[in-house]
C-alpha positions, -999 to +999 in steps of 0.1 A: +523+246+474+513+284+468+484+273+450+472+252+479+474+280+503+455+302+480+427+276+479+428+272+520+419+310+520+394+311+495+375+281+507+376+293+543+367+332+538+350+337+506+310+338+506+299+303+507+272+305+476+301+321+455+327+292+463+300+263+458+290+278+425+325+284+414+337+249+423+304+233+410+304+246+376+334+225+362+322+196+384+287+198+369+301+199+334+321+168+342+292+148+354+266+160+328+293+153+299+303+117+316+265+110+320+260+121+284+284+096+267+267+068+289+234+081+272+254+081+238+260+047+243+228+038+247+214+060+221+238+045+193+234+009+204+197+013+205+200+018+166+212-019+165+187-039+181+167-046+214+191-072+225+222-049+223+202-024+241+196-046+268+231-059+270+245-024+279+218-021+305+232-054+319+268-045+316+263-013+333+261-032+366+298-043+361+307-007+353+290+004+385+314-019+405+343-005+385+332+030+394+325+020+431+360+008+434+372+040+420+352+064+442+359+042+471+398+050+466+391+084+452+364+094+479+384+079+507+419+094+498+403+124+489+382+136+518+414+128+540+435+152+516+410+177+519+409+176+558+448+178+557+449+204+534+425+223+557+446+216+587+477+227+565+494+192+568+506+191+534+529+160+537+503+136+550+480+149+518+507+140+494+513+105+510+476+097+508+475+108+472+501+083+461+488+054+484+451+057+472+462+061+436+487+029+434+462+005+456+430+014+431+453+006+401+463-025+415+430-036+425+418-025+391+440-053+371+426-077+396+393-070+386+400-071+348+416-104+349+390-120+372+361-109+349+378-121+317+382-153+333+347-158+344+332-140+313+304-164+305+291-172+340+295-135+348+272-125+318+246-151+331+247-140+367+241-104+357+208-112+342+215-120+304+189-141+286+200-167+262+192-141+233+212-112+249+243-134+258+262-130+226+260-093+228+269-090+265+298-112+262+311-091+234+305-058+251+317-069+286+348-086+273+362-052+259+347-031+286+369-050+312+399-040+294+397-005+305+387-012+342+424-001+355+421+029+336+387+038+346+394+032+383+427+053+383+408+082+365+381+083+394+408+084+418+427+112+401+396+132+394+383+132+428+420+138+447+419+172+423+383+179+432+391+177+470+422+199+466+399+227+451+414+222+418+379+211+400+389+227+367+418+205+360+396+174+371+368+187+347+393+188+316+404+150+317+369+138+324+354+160+297+380+152+270+375+114+277+338+119+276+339+137+242+364+112+227+337+087+234+309+104+220+329+110+189+341+075+185+307+058+191+292+063+159+324+060+139+332+024+155+295+009+155+284+023+121+313+032+098+338+005+111+305-018+111+318-032+148+281-032+162+280-033+200+320-040+200+327-008+188+307+010+215+328-010+240+358-001+221+349+036+222+345+035+258+378+021+266+398+041+243+381+071+259+391+059+294+427+052+284+428+090+271+411+103+301+436+086+324+466+099+305+452+136+304+444+133+343+476+122+350+492+150+331+471+176+348+479+162+382+516+172+375+504+211+370+510+235+397+487+237+425+481+198+424+496+172+447+518+150+423+517+114+424+551+098+432+555+064+440+580+070+468+551+088+486+533+053+487+528+045+523+511+009+530+500+017+564+471+006+583+462+043+594+462+052+557+442+021+548+418+027+578+412+064+565+405+051+531+381+025+545+363+048+566+358+078+540+354+053+510+332+026+522+299+049+518+308+053+482+315+017+479+281+007+495+263+032+473+278+023+438+282-014+450+246-016+459+234+002+427+253-027+407+237-052+428+200-035+427+206-033+386+211-071+385+181-077+404+163-052+384+172-070+351+164-104+366+129-089+375+124-072+343+137-102+323+107-123+334+086-099+312+111-101+282+139-083+264+118-052+258+113-047+295+151-050+305+159-024+276+132-001+286+145-004+323+181+002+311+169+035+291+153+050+323+183+042+345+205+062+321+179+089+321+177+090+357+216+091+359+217+121+334+193+142+356+209+134+390+244+142+374+235+179+378+229+173+417+259+151+421+282+178+403+267+204+424+275+187+455+309+179+445+314+217+445+302+218+482+324+190+491+358+207+490+342+238+511+325+212+534+361+194+539+382+223+545+360+244+566+349+213+587+389+205+593+396+243+602+366+242+626+344+266+610+311+249+613+289+278+603+301+277+568+296+241+565+258+241+574+253+274+551+268+255+523+246+224+530+214+243+529+222+263+499+233+233+478+199+214+491+177+244+478+192+247+447+190+210+439+154+207+447+143+235+426+163+217+398+151+184+403+114+196+405+115+214+371+130+180+357+102+162+372+075+182+356+090+183+325+097+146+325+062+136+334+049+157+305+072+142+278+079+108+291+071+085+260+091+111+237+122+109+260+122+069+260+116+070+219+146+090+215+166+057+226+144+029+210+119+043+187+110+012+167+099-010+198+066+001+212+071-023+242+104-007+252+087+028+251+056+017+271+077+000+300+103+029+300+077+058+301+058+042+328+088+035+349+101+070+342+071+088+356+072+066+386+105+076+395+100+113+386+076+115+414+103+114+444+131+131+422+131+163+442+135+145+474+169+133+460+182+168+468+182+160+505+193+124+503+223+129+479+235+160+496+231+146+531+252+116+522+281+139+507+282+159+536+283+130+562+309+112+542+329+144+538+330+150+577+337+115+585+306+103+598+313+070+582+284+050+598+257+075+595+270+077+557+271+041+549+237+035+561+223+062+540+242+054+510+232+018+513+195+026+516+184+039+484+194+009+459+200-018+486+184-019+521+151-009+506+155-015+469+165-050+471+136-063+492+112-042+473+123-056+438+115-090+451+082-082+468+066-056+446+066-074+411+052-106+430+018-088+438+019-062+412+038-077+381+057-054+358+043-024+374+060-035+406+092-034+388+084-001+373+076+017+406+103-001+428+129+029+428+100+054+438+091+038+469+128+030+477+135+067+475+105+078+498+117+054+523+153+065+519+143+102+525+125+095+557+155+078+569+177+107+559+158+132+579+172+120+615+206+110+602+214+144+590+193+166+612+212+153+644+246+160+627+234+197+618+223+204+655+256+190+667+277+216+644+252+244+656+261+234+692+299+234+684+294+269+670+279+283+701+301+263+724+274+246+743 
């Protein structure tokens, strides 16, 4: 555990901006590359036809559920591991690592089998139209085979990050993403597998990523996963639920909101679904930088909160918010100017897709800079175990606000209501995040001064 002790000293004593930048660099790369291969799927599938592009967007809601389970166990166990390492309780951290991993792997198998048994009704429920259904079934049926590996990879990735070993986590995720990008054109076009080729590329890359992450987890400085450490106790399950529920709510509601979005867009044709799908992937790619940067802040947050160094937690939060705001502002300005050209990269041959996608992209970019406060507030609240606040905030953007809005706005504004829905939800979430986070920052400041 020599490396773990080094991590503790570094995270609790080194200059805060330096720690965050050092830890954020590999996580930003991981997030950008992971997001890039999601975009690559959309790009290459977009060369087939509009229905295939729409099918990828529809199945994305299922992938969000799979990711939600992975983040639930990965964050739920990772936050606990971070705090225990900060308190120098290494044995408890090792038991939690094994418990989180094996519970996640088991649930992944259950999701895979359930999805395959209910493939057709599930495809319809996700928003498939009759013309999109054959493509959805082919893509989804293969994607489900990779569910256990995708979930387990996310758990390993997050556990390594929260130990302060983000570089190891980066190698596993990036290697899988690069494999996917390489396999996409080969399987889709060279092997002539069409949309099935895109799905197989994703599954193969997930299996490869899982194997590499598992191997990396056995390197010096990481907590090794051993079945003998698996401890199915209520105290551990409670910790996972408390730490992971905000992530489950955020990702789960993202999936539900995607289904509502696809159903609402489906009233205006396959091109509308395809356009909104492209914008969702672009949004993910932009936000991946901020999420990666925030993931660099989280180990510092967890270690220092566990050690009672509240000033360092607050300093790290404000530094991360400032950097995130400037980055998102630059992206918003550039995206506003070149919205049509960006959407056309994915489906150049369909002007209806470009028209819908560019309008939706411009609407979303208006409120993007506010995401710096929203996302980093949620990350901090979740890491320091303010579970109720974190769950409320993580549920707001794509649940509490988005779902009612996607049912109301299109009724009055038609397709424009679909296009502007996320921007309105983001504005309302920002307003909610101010008091939820501000009071916690003040509480930490009082603890510093002993008042």
